Backbone bond lengths (Angstrom), bond angles and torsions (degrees), N, CA, C in turn:
res aa  C-N    CA-C-N  psi(-1)  N-CA   C-N-CA  omega(-1)  CA-C   N-CA-C  phi
1 M - - - 1.443 - - 1.534 111.41 -
2 D 1.335 116.71 -36.15 1.464 120.02 177.13 1.521 110.90 -60.56
3 F 1.322 115.70 -35.40 1.455 120.93 179.94 1.531 109.93 -61.31
4 L 1.329 116.84 -48.53 1.464 120.21 -179.01 1.525 111.79 -64.58
5 I 1.313 116.58 -37.58 1.466 120.49 177.79 1.533 109.95 -65.21
6 S 1.344 116.23 -40.51 1.467 120.29 178.48 1.525 110.94 -64.37
7 L 1.339 116.56 -39.67 1.466 119.54 176.14 1.520 111.11 -63.83
8 Q 1.315 115.68 -39.68 1.459 120.23 178.43 1.532 110.48 -62.11
9 H 1.338 116.99 -42.03 1.471 120.83 176.72 1.534 110.81 -62.69
10 T 1.320 116.08 -38.02 1.466 120.25 178.63 1.522 110.08 -62.36
11 F 1.329 117.54 -46.16 1.462 120.18 -179.18 1.527 111.94 -68.18
12 H 1.334 117.63 -34.12 1.467 120.01 174.40 1.526 110.03 -65.36
13 G 1.331 115.97 -40.50 1.465 120.36 177.09 1.521 111.65 -63.07
14 L 1.326 116.76 -37.68 1.467 120.32 176.98 1.522 110.91 -62.16
15 R 1.320 115.40 -44.92 1.468 119.33 -179.90 1.522 111.59 -65.79
16 A 1.345 116.47 -30.08 1.458 120.51 179.21 1.530 111.82 -83.13
17 G 1.326 116.88 -6.32 1.459 120.52 177.47 1.520 114.40 82.12
18 E 1.327 118.17 24.24 1.469 121.29 179.13 1.530 109.85 -74.44
19 P 1.337 117.93 125.28 1.471 120.27 178.44 1.538 112.69 -60.13
20 A 1.327 117.25 -37.31 1.470 120.12 179.84 1.527 110.40 -63.34
21 A 1.297 117.34 -37.83 1.466 121.08 -179.86 1.528 110.27 -66.18
22 L 1.333 116.74 -37.64 1.461 120.29 178.08 1.533 110.20 -63.63
23 L 1.318 116.16 -44.60 1.459 120.15 178.86 1.528 111.08 -62.78
24 V 1.324 117.32 -45.43 1.464 121.27 179.39 1.526 110.17 -60.99
25 A 1.337 117.04 -44.57 1.464 120.59 -179.38 1.529 111.39 -63.37
26 L 1.328 117.47 -42.67 1.464 120.27 179.63 1.526 111.29 -64.39
27 L 1.317 116.72 -42.60 1.460 119.41 179.12 1.530 111.11 -67.73
28 F 1.325 116.86 -37.95 1.465 120.80 177.04 1.527 109.76 -61.77
29 L 1.327 116.98 -43.69 1.468 120.81 178.18 1.529 111.30 -64.73
30 S 1.331 117.75 -35.07 1.465 119.41 176.22 1.529 110.09 -65.58
31 G 1.328 117.21 -30.76 1.464 120.77 174.59 1.520 111.23 -65.80
32 L 1.334 116.45 -37.81 1.465 119.55 176.42 1.536 110.50 -65.33
33 A 1.327 116.94 -38.62 1.463 120.06 176.21 1.526 110.08 -63.77
34 A 1.319 116.93 -34.37 1.466 121.16 178.58 1.526 111.05 -66.68
35 V 1.330 117.61 -27.78 1.470 120.39 175.21 1.524 108.95 -62.45
36 Y 1.329 116.61 -43.20 1.465 120.15 176.50 1.530 109.96 -60.75
37 S 1.315 116.85 -43.84 1.462 121.33 179.02 1.524 111.03 -59.76
38 F 1.321 116.71 -42.61 1.466 121.22 179.62 1.532 110.23 -61.60
39 L 1.325 116.75 -46.32 1.465 120.59 -179.45 1.533 111.05 -64.82
40 Y 1.319 116.95 -37.87 1.463 121.49 177.68 1.531 110.48 -65.00
41 Q 1.329 116.21 -42.71 1.463 120.17 178.01 1.530 110.90 -61.61
42 L 1.327 116.51 -41.75 1.474 119.49 177.71 1.522 110.79 -61.96
43 R 1.326 115.88 -42.12 1.464 119.81 179.96 1.531 110.96 -62.51
44 I 1.328 116.81 -42.74 1.468 120.45 179.71 1.524 110.38 -63.11
45 R 1.321 117.47 -36.80 1.470 120.28 179.92 1.531 111.75 -62.21
46 M 1.326 117.40 -21.27 1.460 120.95 179.87 1.529 113.20 -95.02
47 W 1.330 117.52 -2.88 1.455 120.26 179.60 1.523 110.14 -64.45
48 P 1.329 117.29 145.16 1.476 120.14 174.77 1.526 110.19 -73.81
49 S 1.312 114.87 169.30 1.462 119.00 178.26 1.519 110.00 -128.29
50 T 1.303 114.47 160.22 1.453 123.16 174.10 1.521 106.68 -141.18
51 R 1.312 116.66 167.45 1.468 119.59 177.63 1.517 108.93 -88.54
52 G 1.317 115.54 140.43 1.448 121.01 -179.64 1.510 111.47 -129.32
53 R 1.306 114.53 174.03 1.467 120.89 179.42 1.518 108.46 -115.10
54 L 1.315 115.68 124.18 1.457 122.21 -179.33 1.520 109.97 -75.68
55 L 1.330 116.59 126.24 1.459 121.67 178.70 1.527 111.32 -101.69
56 A 1.337 116.56 -35.50 1.464 120.94 179.73 1.519 108.65 -156.69
57 A 1.313 115.34 143.60 1.469 121.94 175.33 1.514 107.44 -154.63
58 D 1.316 115.97 108.62 1.452 118.95 178.06 1.522 110.48 -153.22
59 V 1.302 113.64 176.26 1.459 121.14 176.85 1.518 106.47 -104.49
60 Q 1.314 115.18 117.66 1.459 121.53 -176.41 1.527 108.81 -92.72
61 R 1.309 115.78 118.95 1.465 120.53 176.80 1.528 108.16 -75.02
62 L 1.306 116.05 131.56 1.460 121.02 179.88 1.515 109.21 -94.49
63 Y 1.294 115.87 149.55 1.464 119.30 179.75 1.520 108.68 -74.63
64 D 1.295 115.23 116.30 1.462 122.46 173.40 1.526 106.98 -129.52
65 P 1.319 118.05 121.50 1.463 119.45 -176.20 1.530 113.33 -66.69
66 T 1.319 117.91 -24.82 1.466 119.88 -179.14 1.519 109.84 -127.35
67 P 1.331 117.50 149.30 1.464 120.01 176.63 1.518 110.31 -65.29
68 P 1.300 121.55 156.52 1.455 124.48 0.29 1.528 111.24 -79.20
69 R 1.296 116.08 142.23 1.460 122.03 177.54 1.525 108.80 -69.81
70 S 1.325 116.99 154.48 1.458 119.64 179.06 1.523 110.17 -127.65
71 A 1.330 114.28 164.47 1.459 120.31 -176.91 1.525 109.51 -150.59
72 M 1.336 114.85 161.67 1.463 122.34 177.33 1.525 108.66 -137.32
73 T 1.328 115.34 158.19 1.458 118.83 175.38 1.531 108.94 -76.34
74 R 1.320 115.21 147.36 1.455 121.28 176.01 1.521 107.26 -136.04
75 V 1.329 115.40 120.91 1.461 120.15 178.33 1.519 109.10 -130.46
76 E 1.314 114.06 155.00 1.455 120.99 172.33 1.524 106.40 -146.80
77 Y 1.323 115.68 135.24 1.460 120.35 -176.26 1.521 109.52 -152.29
78 E 1.339 114.63 158.32 1.460 122.55 175.84 1.521 108.40 -115.62
79 Y 1.311 114.97 147.85 1.461 120.25 176.43 1.522 108.64 -155.01
80 E 1.315 115.45 165.10 1.454 121.11 -176.40 1.524 109.46 -127.42
81 V 1.330 115.20 135.71 1.464 121.80 176.03 1.523 107.28 -132.97
82 Q 1.317 116.93 121.74 1.464 123.93 179.85 1.529 111.92 50.68
83 G 1.326 115.48 45.81 1.451 121.11 176.36 1.513 115.61 78.16
84 R 1.306 117.94 -0.26 1.459 120.90 -179.87 1.531 109.38 -108.15
85 R 1.327 116.52 133.70 1.462 122.15 -176.88 1.535 110.16 -90.65
86 Y 1.346 115.03 138.34 1.465 122.17 179.01 1.522 109.50 -129.54
87 R 1.310 115.06 158.70 1.458 122.17 173.20 1.517 108.52 -121.89
88 G 1.332 116.13 131.28 1.455 120.42 179.74 1.512 111.42 -118.64
89 H 1.336 115.09 160.37 1.461 120.34 179.64 1.529 112.67 -140.84
90 R 1.322 116.86 6.27 1.469 119.16 -178.69 1.529 109.68 -99.64
91 Y 1.318 115.79 127.41 1.460 120.04 177.21 1.530 109.98 -80.05
92 S 1.325 116.33 -49.58 1.457 121.68 -172.83 1.524 109.05 -150.30
93 P 1.338 117.44 156.76 1.467 118.87 174.38 1.530 111.92 -65.14
94 W 1.327 117.05 -21.74 1.461 121.61 177.85 1.520 107.24 -90.11
95 Q 1.306 118.31 102.29 1.456 121.71 178.23 1.518 108.13 -77.26
96 M 1.327 116.34 113.55 1.453 120.36 -175.88 1.517 111.26 -104.66
97 R 1.303 114.47 136.40 1.457 122.32 172.95 1.518 105.55 -124.40
98 A 1.298 117.36 126.50 1.458 120.98 -175.11 1.517 110.28 -123.75
99 S 1.327 114.17 157.66 1.461 119.57 175.32 1.522 108.43 -140.42
100 G 1.309 115.29 164.09 1.458 120.60 177.70 1.516 112.63 61.02
101 T 1.326 116.12 -134.24 1.465 120.69 -176.77 1.528 112.40 -72.01
102 A 1.321 118.21 -19.11 1.473 120.42 179.15 1.523 111.70 -67.82
103 I 1.328 117.60 -17.34 1.466 120.43 176.82 1.522 109.60 -60.52
104 A 1.328 116.82 -32.35 1.469 120.67 178.66 1.528 111.02 -60.51
105 L 1.343 118.23 -33.90 1.468 121.42 177.25 1.528 110.74 -65.18
106 L 1.327 116.58 -41.37 1.462 120.05 177.49 1.527 110.31 -63.89
107 E 1.327 116.37 -41.19 1.464 119.60 179.22 1.525 110.92 -64.21
108 K 1.337 117.72 -36.62 1.473 121.32 176.68 1.528 110.08 -64.66
109 Q 1.335 117.63 -42.72 1.464 121.04 177.07 1.526 110.59 -57.70
110 M 1.314 116.50 -46.45 1.457 120.12 -177.72 1.531 110.90 -67.60
111 Q 1.326 118.12 -34.77 1.460 121.01 176.50 1.527 109.97 -62.84
112 D 1.350 116.54 -42.61 1.462 120.72 178.12 1.522 111.50 -61.69
113 V 1.327 117.23 -39.75 1.467 121.45 179.20 1.524 110.01 -66.23
114 R 1.325 116.84 -42.68 1.467 120.58 -179.36 1.526 110.86 -63.70
115 E 1.333 117.14 -40.18 1.466 120.52 179.67 1.525 110.91 -66.98
116 E 1.342 116.67 -39.70 1.460 120.88 177.47 1.513 110.86 -65.68
117 G 1.337 116.12 -30.25 1.452 121.48 -173.19 1.511 115.41 -66.81
118 K 1.314 118.51 -11.23 1.464 120.36 -177.11 1.527 112.24 -63.12
119 G 1.334 118.23 -36.24 1.463 120.96 178.89 1.511 111.82 -108.55
120 G 1.305 117.11 19.50 1.459 121.22 -174.74 1.515 109.05 96.14
121 I 1.291 116.33 152.29 1.460 121.07 -177.87 1.524 109.72 -114.41
122 P 1.330 116.91 148.48 1.462 117.82 173.97 1.531 109.79 -74.49
123 V 1.315 115.83 131.68 1.461 122.32 177.13 1.522 106.76 -119.37
124 Y 1.324 116.43 124.22 1.466 121.99 178.67 1.517 107.60 -97.56
125 Y 1.326 115.96 124.10 1.465 119.71 -173.91 1.526 110.34 -126.86
126 D 1.322 114.16 153.97 1.461 122.37 178.32 1.524 107.89 -75.83
127 P 1.336 118.92 118.61 1.467 119.36 -177.98 1.534 112.86 -64.16
128 R 1.335 117.81 -24.60 1.463 120.30 178.17 1.522 112.34 -82.80
129 N 1.340 116.05 -22.51 1.456 121.56 179.33 1.528 107.68 -146.21
130 P 1.336 117.76 82.11 1.469 120.88 -173.96 1.528 114.89 -59.06
131 A 1.323 118.51 -14.67 1.459 120.49 177.51 1.528 111.39 -71.91
132 R 1.328 117.97 -16.82 1.469 122.09 178.12 1.521 107.72 -93.49
133 S 1.332 116.37 121.99 1.459 119.58 -174.66 1.520 111.71 -151.25
134 F 1.328 114.48 163.56 1.467 123.06 175.79 1.527 108.32 -141.50
135 L 1.319 115.91 155.18 1.456 120.40 173.80 1.526 111.27 -89.58
136 K 1.314 116.47 -18.94 1.460 120.23 -177.97 1.524 108.88 -132.89
137 R 1.329 114.57 130.05 1.460 119.71 176.43 1.525 109.76 -84.79
138 P 1.331 117.43 156.50 1.468 119.43 175.03 1.530 109.54 -61.18
139 G 1.306 115.78 138.43 1.460 120.68 179.85 1.519 112.05 -95.41
140 I 1.307 114.87 173.32 1.468 121.19 179.02 1.526 110.52 -60.87
141 F 1.332 117.08 -41.37 1.458 120.29 -179.33 1.535 110.78 -58.99
142 G 1.327 117.13 -45.47 1.461 120.55 178.57 1.518 112.37 -61.80
143 L 1.334 115.98 -39.38 1.469 119.77 176.74 1.531 110.56 -63.34
144 L 1.326 116.45 -42.15 1.465 120.24 179.97 1.525 111.73 -65.82
145 V 1.328 116.84 -38.35 1.462 120.31 176.83 1.527 109.70 -62.44
146 T 1.318 116.78 -43.00 1.463 120.73 179.57 1.523 111.11 -63.99
147 V 1.329 117.23 -43.12 1.470 120.81 178.64 1.531 110.18 -63.22
148 A 1.322 116.92 -41.58 1.467 120.42 178.95 1.529 110.77 -62.16
149 Y 1.321 115.96 -40.52 1.467 120.07 178.30 1.527 110.81 -64.36
150 I 1.330 115.96 -44.56 1.471 120.51 178.61 1.528 110.03 -59.02
151 A 1.330 116.69 -46.29 1.469 120.93 -179.28 1.529 110.98 -62.41
152 A 1.324 117.06 -42.72 1.472 120.70 -179.77 1.519 111.01 -63.76
153 M 1.336 116.86 -42.92 1.465 120.02 -178.07 1.540 110.96 -71.87
154 A 1.329 116.99 -31.76 1.471 119.88 176.95 1.529 110.39 -70.67
155 A 1.322 117.20 -32.96 1.476 121.09 -178.85 1.517 112.20 -80.35
156 L 1.317 118.03 -18.61 1.457 121.26 -174.61 1.533 114.23 -55.38
157 P 1.338 119.85 -45.79 1.469 118.23 178.02 1.538 112.40 -59.74
158 M 1.330 117.48 -35.46 1.471 120.00 179.74 1.523 110.62 -71.10
159 V 1.326 117.18 -34.41 1.466 120.49 179.61 1.521 109.56 -68.25
160 V 1.322 117.11 -42.80 1.456 120.85 -176.37 1.527 112.38 -78.50
161 Y 1.333 115.81 -41.43 1.470 118.97 -173.87 1.528 113.93 -113.66
162 G 1.321 117.26 -0.74 1.466 120.21 -174.68 1.455 115.07 -85.94
């Protein structure tokens, strides 16, 4: 019940034009978006897999005029589902962009993919749309981070107005 009262205070604050209420409402709504992300991650974890052939796996440096420079993973692979051939380019549902020393983590990820690629790589695909695929499924840690974010954003109205 305190939660609903805190939400009510947030909406009253929005109507009164309080900047804090706007921030709380936006963060609360981002928590609701994270619920969708959590459900999507769970769905991906249940996708079937097939073996694929790695065509490219590297760390693509992005053009940044000033340091720190940034980079992203770039993969390309082929796989087959029910006799039909597909090409994928998504490494993970978490699109990572790194800069500075974190680029080394991306390079380690790509090295692991290249080493796995010698005997074929596991490709996780959407059974309803096999053209949608990833090389890496969401892990437990990512799910826990998402749940923690959802909990924090749900508690925010109670912290501010409770």
